[in-house]
Structure formats: C-alpha cells, structure tokens
N, CA, C and O atoms as a MOPAC input file, in Angstrom:
PM7 MOZYME 1SCF
protein

 N    -42.10500 1   -88.16900 1   -89.85200 1
 C    -42.42200 1   -88.30300 1   -88.99400 1
 C    -42.59300 1   -90.08500 1   -88.60700 1
 O    -43.65500 1   -90.46000 1   -89.10400 1
 N    -41.87700 1   -91.24200 1   -87.88800 1
 C    -41.72800 1   -92.41200 1   -87.67500 1
 C    -43.47700 1   -92.53200 1   -86.73200 1
 O    -44.00000 1   -91.60200 1   -86.11900 1
 N    -43.99900 1   -93.83200 1   -86.88100 1
 C    -45.45500 1   -93.86000 1   -86.42000 1
 C    -45.08200 1   -94.61600 1   -85.27400 1
 O    -44.22300 1   -95.48300 1   -85.10900 1
 N    -46.07700 1   -93.99700 1   -84.38000 1
 C    -44.96000 1   -95.48800 1   -82.74000 1
 C    -45.90400 1   -96.44000 1   -82.85100 1
 O    -47.00600 1   -96.03600 1   -83.22200 1
 N    -45.77600 1   -97.69500 1   -82.61600 1
 C    -46.58500 1   -98.95400 1   -81.70500 1
 C    -46.36800 1   -98.99400 1   -80.25600 1
 O    -45.22200 1   -98.78000 1   -79.86100 1
 N    -47.32100 1   -99.24300 1   -79.38100 1
 C    -47.29000 1   -99.88600 1   -78.15000 1
 C    -48.17600 1  -101.16100 1   -78.05300 1
 O    -49.39300 1  -101.34500 1   -78.09600 1
 N    -46.53400 1  -102.38600 1   -77.83100 1
 C    -47.22600 1  -103.81000 1   -78.35100 1
 C    -47.58800 1  -103.97800 1   -77.14000 1
 O    -46.78900 1  -103.69800 1   -76.24600 1
 N    -49.08400 1  -104.55300 1   -76.78400 1
 C    -48.99400 1  -104.75100 1   -75.09800 1
 C    -48.93600 1  -106.76100 1   -75.16500 1
 O    -49.76900 1  -107.41900 1   -75.78800 1
 N    -47.74100 1  -107.38300 1   -74.35400 1
 C    -48.11200 1  -108.28600 1   -75.04200 1
 C    -47.37700 1  -109.37200 1   -74.00300 1
 O    -46.17800 1  -109.62500 1   -74.11500 1
 N    -48.31300 1  -110.05100 1   -72.87100 1
 C    -47.45700 1  -111.07000 1   -72.10500 1
 C    -46.37300 1  -111.66600 1   -72.87100 1
 O    -45.31000 1  -111.06000 1   -72.73800 1
 N    -46.33300 1  -112.91800 1   -73.81300 1
 C    -45.27500 1  -113.77300 1   -74.21200 1
 C    -44.62100 1  -113.50700 1   -74.77700 1
 O    -44.81400 1  -113.40500 1   -75.98900 1
 N    -43.55200 1  -113.26500 1   -74.23300 1
 C    -41.89400 1  -113.20000 1   -74.69700 1
 C    -41.30700 1  -113.10600 1   -75.59500 1
 O    -40.48600 1  -112.21000 1   -75.79500 1
 N    -41.68900 1  -114.34700 1   -76.64200 1
 C    -41.32300 1  -114.77700 1   -78.01700 1
 C    -42.29500 1  -114.13100 1   -79.01100 1
 O    -41.96000 1  -113.70700 1   -80.11700 1
 N    -43.62000 1  -114.10000 1   -78.46600 1
 C    -44.79900 1  -113.16500 1   -79.90000 1
 C    -43.73500 1  -111.59000 1   -79.17200 1
 O    -42.76700 1  -111.49500 1   -79.92700 1
 N    -43.69300 1  -111.06200 1   -78.65000 1
 C    -43.28200 1  -109.49900 1   -77.82600 1
 C    -42.54400 1  -109.00900 1   -78.55500 1
 O    -42.71200 1  -108.13800 1   -79.40900 1
 N    -41.13600 1  -109.90400 1   -78.04700 1
 C    -39.74200 1  -109.35900 1   -79.33200 1
 C    -39.96100 1  -110.15400 1   -80.70900 1
 O    -39.12300 1  -109.70500 1   -81.49100 1
 N    -40.37000 1  -110.67900 1   -81.04300 1
 C    -39.92200 1  -110.74500 1   -82.73000 1
 C    -41.17800 1  -109.86500 1   -83.02700 1
 O    -40.76700 1  -108.73900 1   -83.30500 1
 N    -42.80500 1  -109.92900 1   -83.09100 1
 C    -43.13100 1  -108.67500 1   -83.13900 1
 C    -42.38300 1  -107.49600 1   -83.12200 1
 O    -41.84800 1  -106.98100 1   -84.10400 1
 N    -42.35200 1  -106.89900 1   -81.45500 1
 C    -41.10500 1  -105.37400 1   -81.80900 1
 C    -40.09900 1  -105.40600 1   -82.28400 1
 O    -39.51100 1  -104.36600 1   -81.98700 1
 N    -39.33100 1  -106.21500 1   -83.07200 1
 C    -38.67900 1  -106.72900 1   -84.13500 1
 C    -38.94100 1  -106.33600 1   -85.57600 1
 O    -38.50600 1  -105.40100 1   -86.24900 1
 N    -39.74000 1  -107.27500 1   -85.83900 1
 C    -40.90100 1  -107.00800 1   -87.19500 1
 C    -41.34100 1  -105.24100 1   -87.66200 1
 O    -41.00600 1  -104.69500 1   -88.71300 1
 N    -42.10900 1  -104.66100 1   -86.61700 1
 C    -42.77200 1  -103.43200 1   -86.51300 1
 C    -41.21200 1  -102.75600 1   -86.43000 1
 O    -41.36900 1  -102.08700 1   -87.45100 1
 N    -39.78600 1  -102.40200 1   -85.99400 1
 C    -38.88900 1  -101.85900 1   -86.19200 1
 C    -38.21700 1  -101.33500 1   -87.01000 1
 O    -37.81200 1  -100.21500 1   -87.32100 1
 N    -38.12300 1  -103.03900 1   -87.52700 1
 C    -37.30200 1  -102.99200 1   -88.81300 1
 C    -38.11600 1  -102.47500 1   -90.34400 1
 O    -37.60200 1  -102.12100 1   -91.40500 1
 N    -39.91900 1  -102.63000 1   -89.86100 1
 C    -40.74600 1  -101.71600 1   -90.50900 1
 C    -40.39300 1  -100.32400 1   -90.38500 1
 O    -40.94800 1   -99.85200 1   -91.37700 1
 N    -39.86000 1   -99.43100 1   -89.83600 1
 C    -39.54900 1   -98.34500 1   -89.54900 1
 C    -40.57700 1   -98.10200 1   -88.55800 1
 O    -41.32400 1   -97.41700 1   -89.25600 1
 N    -41.10200 1   -98.16500 1   -87.53300 1
 C    -42.31500 1   -97.65200 1   -86.81500 1
 C    -41.11000 1   -97.83300 1   -85.46900 1
 O    -40.18500 1   -98.64100 1   -85.37700 1
 N    -41.49500 1   -96.87700 1   -84.63200 1
 C    -40.47800 1   -96.69100 1   -83.34500 1
 C    -41.73800 1   -97.85400 1   -82.34700 1
 O    -42.92900 1   -98.03600 1   -82.60300 1
 N    -40.88800 1   -98.46800 1   -81.19200 1
 C    -42.07500 1   -99.94400 1   -80.70100 1
 C    -41.48900 1   -99.09700 1   -79.46300 1
 O    -40.52600 1   -98.38700 1   -79.17100 1
 N    -43.05400 1   -99.78600 1   -78.74800 1
 C    -43.16800 1   -99.32200 1   -77.01700 1
 C    -43.76700 1  -100.74600 1   -77.18300 1
 O    -44.50800 1  -101.25800 1   -78.02200 1
 N    -42.90400 1  -101.36200 1   -75.58900 1
 C    -44.14700 1  -102.75300 1   -75.37200 1
 C    -44.12400 1  -102.40100 1   -73.67700 1
 O    -43.54100 1  -101.57900 1   -72.97100 1
 N    -44.97900 1  -103.36800 1   -73.48500 1
 C    -46.03900 1  -103.72500 1   -71.93500 1
 C    -46.15700 1  -105.13100 1   -71.48000 1
 O    -47.26100 1  -105.53500 1   -71.84400 1
 N    -45.81700 1  -105.61400 1   -71.14800 1
 C    -45.30900 1  -107.41500 1   -70.62300 1
 C    -47.32700 1  -107.13200 1   -69.97200 1
 O    -48.21900 1  -107.95800 1   -70.16500 1
 N    -47.42700 1  -106.36300 1   -69.55700 1
 C    -48.86800 1  -106.47400 1   -68.37500 1
 C    -50.31600 1  -105.57300 1   -69.80000 1
 O    -50.13400 1  -104.81300 1   -70.75100 1
 N    -51.29900 1  -106.06000 1   -69.34600 1
 C    -52.32700 1  -105.30100 1   -69.35500 1
 C    -52.60500 1  -103.60300 1   -68.45900 1
 O    -53.05900 1  -102.55900 1   -68.92800 1
 N    -52.18200 1  -103.87200 1   -67.23700 1
 C    -51.86200 1  -102.23200 1   -66.38100 1
 C    -50.87500 1  -101.59700 1   -66.72100 1
 O    -51.01700 1  -100.52400 1   -67.30700 1
 N    -49.57700 1  -102.13400 1   -66.41900 1
 C    -48.19800 1  -101.60600 1   -67.32200 1
 C    -48.62400 1  -100.76900 1   -69.13900 1
 O    -48.18000 1   -99.76400 1   -69.69500 1
 N    -49.78600 1  -101.93600 1   -69.60000 1
 C    -49.74000 1  -101.52700 1   -71.20500 1
 C    -50.60700 1  -100.14000 1   -71.26500 1
 O    -50.50600 1   -99.07600 1   -71.87600 1
 N    -51.44800 1  -100.66500 1   -70.37800 1
 C    -52.36500 1   -99.06800 1   -69.97100 1
 C    -52.16100 1   -97.61500 1   -69.49000 1
 O    -52.74800 1   -96.59600 1   -69.85400 1
 N    -51.19400 1   -97.77700 1   -68.59500 1
 C    -50.55100 1   -96.82400 1   -68.48600 1
 C    -49.78800 1   -95.66000 1   -68.72300 1
 O    -49.72700 1   -94.53200 1   -68.23400 1
 N    -48.95800 1   -96.57900 1   -70.05400 1
 C    -48.32000 1   -96.83800 1   -70.86100 1
 C    -48.93400 1   -95.77600 1   -72.23900 1
 O    -48.49500 1   -94.90700 1   -72.99300 1
 N    -49.83500 1   -96.29000 1   -72.04700 1
 C    -50.92800 1   -95.60800 1   -73.59300 1
 C    -51.25200 1   -93.93500 1   -73.04300 1
 O    -50.84000 1   -92.84400 1   -73.43500 1
 N    -52.12500 1   -94.32500 1   -72.03000 1
 C    -52.20200 1   -93.13300 1   -71.35100 1
 C    -51.79500 1   -92.05500 1   -71.04100 1
 O    -52.38100 1   -91.02300 1   -70.71300 1
 N    -50.13800 1   -92.45700 1   -71.21300 1
 C    -49.41200 1   -91.20300 1   -71.10000 1
 C    -48.35300 1   -91.15900 1   -71.94500 1
 O    -47.53000 1   -90.26700 1   -71.74200 1
 N    -48.08000 1   -92.32500 1   -73.34100 1
 C    -47.20800 1   -91.78900 1   -74.50200 1
 C    -48.12900 1   -91.10900 1   -75.18900 1
 O    -48.01000 1   -90.07700 1   -75.84900 1
 N    -49.40100 1   -92.03000 1   -74.89500 1
 C    -50.39000 1   -91.84800 1   -76.80200 1
 C    -49.79100 1   -92.33200 1   -77.79600 1
 O    -49.28300 1   -91.52000 1   -78.56900 1
 N    -49.64900 1   -93.91100 1   -78.11600 1
 C    -49.18700 1   -93.97700 1   -79.47800 1
 C    -50.05700 1   -93.63900 1   -80.51600 1
 O    -51.12000 1   -93.09000 1   -80.22700 1
 N    -49.66400 1   -93.97100 1   -82.12500 1
 C    -50.15100 1   -93.84200 1   -82.30000 1
 C    -50.89500 1   -95.13700 1   -83.01200 1
 O    -51.49100 1   -94.93400 1   -84.07000 1
 N    -50.86100 1   -96.67000 1   -82.35700 1
 C    -51.60400 1   -96.90200 1   -82.52500 1
 C    -50.91100 1   -98.56700 1   -81.16300 1
 O    -49.92400 1   -98.93100 1   -80.52300 1
 N    -51.98300 1   -98.86200 1   -81.40900 1
 C    -51.41300 1  -100.36500 1   -80.18900 1
 C    -51.96700 1  -101.33900 1   -79.95200 1
 O    -53.09400 1  -101.37100 1   -79.45700 1
 N    -51.10700 1  -102.60000 1   -80.33900 1
 C    -51.38600 1  -103.81900 1   -80.88800 1
 C    -51.48200 1  -104.51500 1   -79.15500 1
 O    -50.81800 1  -104.56800 1   -78.12000 1
 N    -52.70100 1  -104.92700 1   -79.68800 1
 C    -53.61100 1  -105.37700 1   -77.58200 1
 C    -53.23600 1  -106.65600 1   -77.82000 1
 O    -53.35200 1  -107.10800 1   -78.95900 1
 N    -52.62300 1  -107.59800 1   -76.55700 1
 C    -53.00000 1  -108.99500 1   -76.44700 1
 C    -54.41800 1  -109.22400 1   -76.07800 1
 O    -55.11600 1  -108.31900 1   -75.62000 1
 N    -54.85700 1  -110.46200 1   -76.28000 1
 C    -56.63400 1  -110.52600 1   -75.15100 1
 C    -56.62900 1  -111.09200 1   -73.32500 1
 O    -57.31200 1  -110.90600 1   -72.31900 1
 N    -54.99400 1  -112.11700 1   -73.86200 1
 C    -54.86900 1  -113.09000 1   -72.38100 1
 C    -53.90700 1  -112.53400 1   -71.65500 1
 O    -52.71600 1  -112.46200 1   -71.95800 1
 N    -54.16200 1  -112.34100 1   -71.18600 1
 C    -52.26200 1  -111.55700 1   -69.94700 1
 C    -52.89200 1  -111.59200 1   -68.54900 1
 O    -54.11900 1  -111.63300 1   -68.46400 1
 N    -52.27400 1  -111.58100 1   -67.65600 1
 C    -51.73500 1  -111.16200 1   -65.98300 1
 C    -52.52500 1  -110.20700 1   -65.71900 1
 O    -53.00900 1  -110.01100 1   -66.83400 1
 N    -53.35500 1  -108.92500 1   -64.53200 1
 C    -53.09200 1  -108.06400 1   -64.70600 1
 C    -54.56500 1  -108.07400 1   -65.06200 1
 O    -55.40300 1  -108.96000 1   -64.89500 1
 N    -54.69100 1  -106.63900 1   -65.69400 1
 C    -55.72500 1  -106.86800 1   -66.56800 1
 C    -55.54500 1  -107.53700 1   -68.14100 1
 O    -54.51500 1  -107.30400 1   -68.77300 1
 N    -56.75600 1  -108.47900 1   -68.77600 1
 C    -56.99100 1  -108.65400 1   -69.79900 1
 C    -57.20700 1  -107.41200 1   -70.65900 1
 O    -57.47100 1  -106.28300 1   -70.24500 1
 N    -57.03300 1  -107.84800 1   -72.06900 1
 C    -56.79100 1  -106.98400 1   -73.50200 1
 C    -58.33500 1  -106.41300 1   -73.11700 1
 O    -58.60300 1  -105.22100 1   -73.27100 1
 N    -59.48900 1  -107.54300 1   -72.51400 1
 C    -61.30400 1  -106.46200 1   -72.87300 1
 C    -61.36500 1  -105.23200 1   -71.64400 1
 O    -62.12100 1  -104.26100 1   -71.63700 1
 N    -60.29300 1  -105.60500 1   -70.58400 1
 C    -60.34200 1  -104.73800 1   -69.46300 1
 C    -59.69500 1  -103.33600 1   -69.05500 1
 O    -59.85700 1  -102.43200 1   -68.23500 1
 N    -58.52200 1  -103.84100 1   -70.55100 1
 C    -57.52800 1  -102.27800 1   -71.34200 1
 C    -58.66000 1  -101.47200 1   -72.06300 1
 O    -59.05700 1  -100.31900 1   -71.89300 1
 N    -59.09200 1  -102.57300 1   -73.02000 1
 C    -60.39100 1  -101.71000 1   -74.04400 1
 C    -61.02300 1  -100.44100 1   -73.24200 1
 O    -60.86100 1   -99.22100 1   -73.25800 1
 N    -61.97900 1  -101.55400 1   -72.39800 1
 C    -63.01300 1  -100.31100 1   -71.65800 1
 C    -62.35400 1   -99.76900 1   -70.50400 1
 O    -62.90100 1   -99.91400 1   -69.41100 1
 N    -61.23500 1   -99.15400 1   -70.59000 1
 C    -60.63900 1   -98.26500 1   -69.20900 1
 C    -60.01300 1   -97.25000 1   -70.25500 1
 O    -59.93600 1   -96.05700 1   -69.96100 1
 N    -59.44300 1   -97.85900 1   -71.81100 1
 C    -58.63200 1   -96.96100 1   -72.53200 1
 C    -59.81100 1   -96.48700 1   -73.12700 1
 O    -59.57400 1   -95.28400 1   -73.01900 1
 N    -60.94800 1   -96.54600 1   -73.69700 1
 C    -61.94900 1   -96.11300 1   -73.71100 1
 C    -63.17800 1   -94.93100 1   -73.13200 1
 O    -64.15500 1   -94.28900 1   -73.51600 1
 N    -62.24500 1   -95.21400 1   -71.83300 1
 C    -63.35000 1   -94.01900 1   -70.93400 1
 C    -62.76300 1   -92.92800 1   -70.84400 1
 O    -63.36700 1   -91.86800 1   -70.68300 1
 N    -60.86000 1   -93.07900 1   -70.98000 1
 C    -60.27500 1   -91.83700 1   -71.31500 1
 C    -60.05800 1   -90.83000 1   -72.21100 1
 O    -59.13400 1   -91.20100 1   -72.93500 1
 N    -60.58200 1   -89.33800 1   -72.65200 1
 C    -60.94600 1   -88.33600 1   -73.41500 1
 C    -59.29200 1   -88.75500 1   -74.86000 1
 O    -59.33400 1   -88.68800 1   -76.08900 1
 N    -58.55800 1   -88.99600 1   -74.28600 1
 C    -57.56900 1   -89.95800 1   -75.41900 1
 C    -58.00500 1   -90.65600 1   -76.41900 1
 O    -58.22300 1   -90.60900 1   -77.62900 1
 N    -58.08700 1   -91.68000 1   -75.00500 1
 C    -57.93900 1   -93.47100 1   -75.76400 1
 C    -59.45400 1   -94.09900 1   -76.11500 1
 O    -59.76000 1   -95.25300 1   -76.41400 1
 N    -60.57200 1   -92.48900 1   -75.91200 1
 C    -61.47800 1   -92.65500 1   -77.32800 1
 C    -61.39700 1   -93.26600 1   -78.47900 1
 O    -61.84700 1   -94.35100 1   -78.84500 1
 N    -60.50200 1   -92.10300 1   -79.26000 1
 C    -60.18300 1   -92.04400 1   -80.41800 1
 C    -59.10300 1   -92.95900 1   -81.09100 1
 O    -58.81600 1   -93.13400 1   -82.27500 1
 N    -58.31300 1   -93.78700 1   -79.24800 1
 C    -57.05300 1   -94.40000 1   -79.67000 1
 C    -57.14600 1   -95.46000 1   -80.66700 1
 O    -58.10000 1   -96.23100 1   -80.55700 1
 N    -56.05100 1   -95.68600 1   -81.93000 1
 C    -56.44000 1   -96.62700 1   -82.88600 1
 C    -55.86400 1   -98.24600 1   -81.97600 1
 O    -54.75300 1   -98.24700 1   -81.44600 1
 N    -56.51800 1   -99.15300 1   -81.93000 1
 C    -56.17700 1  -100.27400 1   -81.10700 1
 C    -57.04600 1  -101.71500 1   -82.27700 1
 O    -58.18300 1  -101.99200 1   -82.66100 1
 N    -54.91000 1  -102.54300 1   -82.51300 1
 C    -55.47900 1  -103.42200 1   -82.91500 1
 C    -55.15400 1  -104.98200 1   -82.05600 1
 O    -54.03900 1  -105.37200 1   -81.71100 1
 N    -56.64100 1  -105.79800 1   -81.81800 1
 C    -56.16700 1  -107.10900 1   -80.65900 1
 C    -55.43300 1  -107.99100 1   -81.66400 1
 O    -55.68600 1  -108.43200 1   -82.78500 1
 N    -54.41200 1  -108.06700 1   -80.79300 1
 C    -53.40000 1  -109.79200 1   -81.45600 1
 C    -53.34200 1  -110.75400 1   -80.32300 1
 O    -52.70300 1  -110.84000 1   -79.27500 1
 N    -54.54300 1  -111.65800 1   -81.13300 1
 C    -54.47000 1  -112.74300 1   -79.69200 1
 C    -54.70700 1  -114.38400 1   -80.97500 1
 O    -55.12200 1  -114.72500 1   -82.08200 1
 N    -54.24600 1  -114.72700 1   -80.06700 1
 C    -54.58100 1  -116.24200 1   -80.30000 1
 C    -56.21400 1  -116.82300 1   -79.72000 1
 O    -56.50700 1  -117.96200 1   -79.35800 1
 N    -57.03900 1  -115.67300 1   -79.78700 1
 C    -58.15700 1  -116.00000 1   -78.93500 1
 C    -58.63700 1  -116.30200 1   -80.93400 1
 O    -58.18500 1  -115.39900 1   -81.63700 1
 N    -59.49500 1  -117.49500 1   -81.78600 1
 C    -60.71400 1  -116.47600 1   -83.03000 1
 C    -61.75500 1  -117.26800 1   -82.76200 1
 O    -62.28200 1  -117.83900 1   -83.71700 1
 N    -62.26700 1  -117.47300 1   -81.44800 1
 C    -63.41500 1  -117.69300 1   -81.62700 1
 C    -64.74100 1  -116.60800 1   -81.08900 1
 O    -64.78400 1  -116.09100 1   -79.97200 1
 N    -65.47900 1  -116.47800 1   -81.87400 1
 C    -66.67400 1  -115.51200 1   -82.40100 1
 C    -66.67500 1  -114.43600 1   -81.34500 1
 O    -66.18500 1  -113.35800 1   -81.68300 1
 N    -67.21000 1  -114.57200 1   -79.95700 1
 C    -67.70600 1  -114.14600 1   -78.94200 1
 C    -66.72000 1  -113.49900 1   -78.36100 1
 O    -67.06600 1  -112.70000 1   -77.49200 1
 N    -64.44700 1  -113.70900 1   -78.79900 1
 C    -63.74000 1  -112.84600 1   -78.72400 1
 C    -63.43000 1  -111.95700 1   -79.48400 1
 O    -62.68900 1  -111.01800 1   -79.19200 1
 N    -63.85400 1  -112.10800 1   -80.33700 1
 C    -64.13800 1  -111.30500 1   -82.12900 1
 C    -64.70100 1  -109.93900 1   -81.66200 1
 O    -64.30800 1  -108.79100 1   -81.45000 1
 N    -65.76200 1  -110.63400 1   -81.61700 1
 C    -67.21600 1  -110.02000 1   -81.11900 1
 C    -67.15300 1  -108.45200 1   -79.95700 1
 O    -67.24600 1  -107.23100 1   -79.82500 1
 N    -66.95000 1  -109.60900 1   -79.44700 1
 C    -66.54100 1  -108.62500 1   -77.74400 1
 C    -65.57200 1  -106.94200 1   -77.66600 1
 O    -65.70700 1  -105.90400 1   -77.01800 1
 N    -64.48600 1  -107.50300 1   -78.84700 1
 C    -63.17500 1  -106.53500 1   -79.17000 1
 C    -63.86300 1  -105.81200 1   -79.44000 1
 O    -64.20300 1  -104.78500 1   -78.85200 1
 N    -64.26300 1  -106.35100 1   -80.63300 1
 C    -65.46600 1  -104.89700 1   -82.04600 1
 C    -65.85500 1  -104.20500 1   -81.32400 1
 O    -65.62000 1  -103.02000 1   -81.56300 1
 N    -66.84900 1  -104.61500 1   -79.74400 1
 C    -67.30200 1  -103.55400 1   -79.19900 1
 C    -66.69300 1  -102.80300 1   -78.24600 1
 O    -67.34700 1  -102.06100 1   -77.51300 1
 N    -65.20500 1  -102.94100 1   -78.15600 1
 C    -64.29500 1  -101.88600 1   -77.56600 1
 C    -63.88000 1  -100.95700 1   -78.85100 1
 O    -62.91300 1  -100.21500 1   -78.67800 1
 N    -64.50900 1  -100.93800 1   -80.07900 1
 C    -63.99000 1  -100.21900 1   -81.51500 1
 C    -62.99400 1  -100.02300 1   -81.80900 1
 O    -62.36900 1   -98.99400 1   -82.06600 1
 N    -62.73700 1  -101.18500 1   -81.78700 1
 C    -61.36400 1  -101.50500 1   -82.43100 1
 C    -61.22400 1  -101.48300 1   -83.88800 1
 O    -62.17500 1  -101.77100 1   -84.61500 1
 N    -59.79500 1  -101.07400 1   -84.45400 1
 C    -59.83600 1  -101.01800 1   -85.63000 1
 C    -59.11600 1  -102.23600 1   -86.03100 1
 O    -58.16200 1  -101.83300 1   -86.69600 1
 N    -59.08800 1  -103.33400 1   -85.97800 1
 C    -58.58400 1  -104.99200 1   -86.38400 1
 C    -58.20600 1  -105.39400 1   -85.57400 1
 O    -57.70300 1  -104.82100 1   -84.60700 1
 N    -58.38100 1  -106.69600 1   -85.79800 1
 C    -58.74000 1  -107.91400 1   -84.92600 1
 C    -57.27300 1  -109.43200 1   -86.45400 1
 O    -57.50700 1  -110.01700 1   -87.51200 1
 N    -56.37200 1  -109.34900 1   -85.79600 1
 C    -55.80800 1  -110.36000 1   -85.95700 1
 C    -55.07800 1  -111.50500 1   -85.56700 1
 O    -53.84900 1  -111.52300 1   -85.50900 1
 N    -55.87500 1  -112.54100 1   -85.27500 1
 C    -55.34400 1  -114.08800 1   -85.30100 1
 C    -53.65300 1  -114.44600 1   -85.42100 1
 O    -52.99300 1  -114.45000 1   -86.46000 1
 N    -53.27900 1  -114.67700 1   -84.34200 1
 C    -52.07000 1  -114.42400 1   -83.97900 1
 C    -51.60400 1  -115.82100 1   -85.09900 1
 O    -50.75200 1  -115.60300 1   -85.96000 1
 N    -52.30200 1  -117.33600 1   -84.96800 1
 C    -51.78300 1  -118.14300 1   -85.27000 1
 C    -51.49600 1  -118.08100 1   -87.38100 1
 O    -50.68800 1  -118.57000 1   -88.17100 1
 N    -52.78800 1  -117.12800 1   -87.46400 1
 C    -53.51100 1  -117.09100 1   -89.08400 1
 C    -52.53800 1  -116.58800 1   -89.71200 1
 O    -52.12600 1  -116.96900 1   -90.80800 1
 N    -51.95200 1  -115.37100 1   -88.81300 1
 C    -50.62300 1  -114.43600 1   -89.46600 1
 C    -49.03200 1  -114.60200 1   -89.15300 1
 O    -48.35700 1  -115.04300 1   -88.22300 1
 N    -48.74400 1  -113.89400 1   -90.68400 1
 C    -47.29600 1  -113.99300 1   -90.31900 1
 C    -46.88300 1  -112.84400 1   -89.76000 1
 O    -47.77700 1  -112.04900 1   -89.47400 1
 N    -45.20600 1  -112.38000 1   -89.40700 1
 C    -45.18300 1  -111.26100 1   -89.04300 1
 C    -45.42900 1  -110.50200 1   -89.70600 1
 O    -46.24100 1  -109.65000 1   -89.34300 1
 N    -44.71000 1  -110.43400 1   -91.29900 1
 C    -45.03300 1  -109.91700 1   -92.28200 1
 C    -46.69800 1  -109.48800 1   -92.60300 1
 O    -46.88300 1  -108.43500 1   -93.21500 1
 N    -47.72700 1  -110.20000 1   -92.24100 1
 C    -48.93200 1  -110.02800 1   -92.48600 1
 C    -49.09100 1  -109.18800 1   -91.04300 1
 O    -49.47300 1  -108.02600 1   -91.18200 1
 N    -48.99600 1  -109.36200 1   -90.52100 1
 C    -49.44300 1  -108.30900 1   -89.08200 1
 C    -49.28100 1  -107.27600 1   -89.17800 1
 O    -50.13200 1  -106.39600 1   -89.04800 1
 N    -47.44400 1  -107.06200 1   -89.58400 1
 C    -46.53700 1  -105.64500 1   -89.75900 1
 C    -47.56200 1  -104.76900 1   -91.13800 1
 O    -47.83300 1  -103.56800 1   -91.15300 1
 N    -48.03300 1  -105.98000 1   -92.35500 1
 C    -49.37100 1  -105.26900 1   -93.34900 1
 C    -50.87000 1  -104.73700 1   -92.66000 1
 O    -51.80200 1  -104.42900 1   -93.40400 1
 N    -51.01000 1  -104.65500 1   -90.95300 1
 C    -52.28600 1  -105.16600 1   -91.04000 1
 C    -52.34300 1  -103.85100 1   -90.12500 1
 O    -53.38500 1  -103.35400 1   -89.69700 1
 N    -50.57800 1  -103.19900 1   -89.81400 1
 C    -51.03800 1  -102.15800 1   -88.49900 1
 C    -50.40800 1  -101.09200 1   -89.79400 1
 O    -50.85900 1   -99.94700 1   -89.82200 1
 N    -49.77700 1  -101.34400 1   -90.43000 1
 C    -50.10500 1  -100.57600 1   -91.79700 1
 C    -51.72800 1  -100.19700 1   -92.20600 1
 O    -51.95600 1   -99.01000 1   -91.97100 1
 N    -52.76500 1  -100.85000 1   -92.69900 1
 C    -53.24100 1  -100.20600 1   -92.86000 1
 C    -54.02100 1  -100.08200 1   -91.59300 1
 O    -53.92100 1   -98.86600 1   -91.43100 1
 N    -54.68100 1  -100.48300 1   -90.65300 1
 C    -54.36900 1  -100.12500 1   -89.56100 1
 C    -54.93900 1   -98.03400 1   -89.01900 1
 O    -55.90800 1   -97.37500 1   -88.64300 1
 N    -53.30500 1   -97.89000 1   -89.41800 1
 C    -52.82200 1   -96.62000 1   -89.70700 1
 C    -53.39800 1   -95.24400 1   -90.44800 1
 O    -53.66500 1   -94.09400 1   -90.10200 1
 N    -53.43500 1   -96.09700 1   -91.76900 1
 C    -53.40000 1   -95.39900 1   -93.14100 1
 C    -55.20400 1   -95.42800 1   -93.79700 1
 O    -55.73300 1   -94.95300 1   -94.80200 1
 N    -55.65600 1   -96.16100 1   -92.74400 1
 C    -56.94700 1   -95.94600 1   -93.86000 1
 C    -58.14500 1   -96.25500 1   -91.99100 1
 O    -57.77200 1   -96.71100 1   -90.91000 1
 N    -59.61100 1   -95.72000 1   -92.45600 1
 C    -60.70200 1   -95.51200 1   -91.84300 1
 C    -60.86100 1   -94.19700 1   -91.10800 1
 O    -61.90200 1   -93.95200 1   -90.49800 1

C-alpha cells in the first residue's frame, strides 16, 4: 500500500518539484496551495504524512497545525514542516505543535526531503 503525502505549499515551483520527487519515490501525493485548503484536505483525506509550509496566504502553517491538533484524527497526524524559516523561534514554535520533523528548504535537496519524509513515516 503506497503511503500518501499531503504537500501544503504556496510556492508553485517548490510545490511541483517536491511533489514530483515524492511521486517518483513511490508516494501518492496530494497538494494544496494554501493553509485553509490544506487543512480541509488533511481532515477529509487523512494522509499518512503532511508536509507543511509555514508562510502562506490565509492560514499560515502555525495556524494549520494548531487547528489540525484540535481534531481527533489530527492530534496524531504526522507533520513535517518544510519552510524557508530557519530562525529558532519558528522552529521551536513548530515543535510546540508536536511536529515529527522540520526541514529548512534552502539546506536540503529534493533527495534529502524525500529521505526525511521516509524517516518521519517509519520512525517514532
């Protein structure tokens, strides 16, 4: 059974590149272009893991995480933050939302992102 990934990312180039890399790695990938749509999709489809950007129009990633954790399914959902934000405050705030991992876009290749998604799915 292939694992499903929901990628919530507003930047088109990044969304398409990461989605393609995950699809090539054997994942079934759904995408959302903003936090509101991403949250609705997550709660409806219950993906195996959510890749979540922090800076987006509508709901930002912190808001999505907060609202997700209020849902019975969402409390246990695996979330990996994929963000350009590399400051300690954003990272700590994301971990306060009980995320599985935090990936800084500029510091990771597509292969490394796929590897971290795999690790996040099969550990903890």
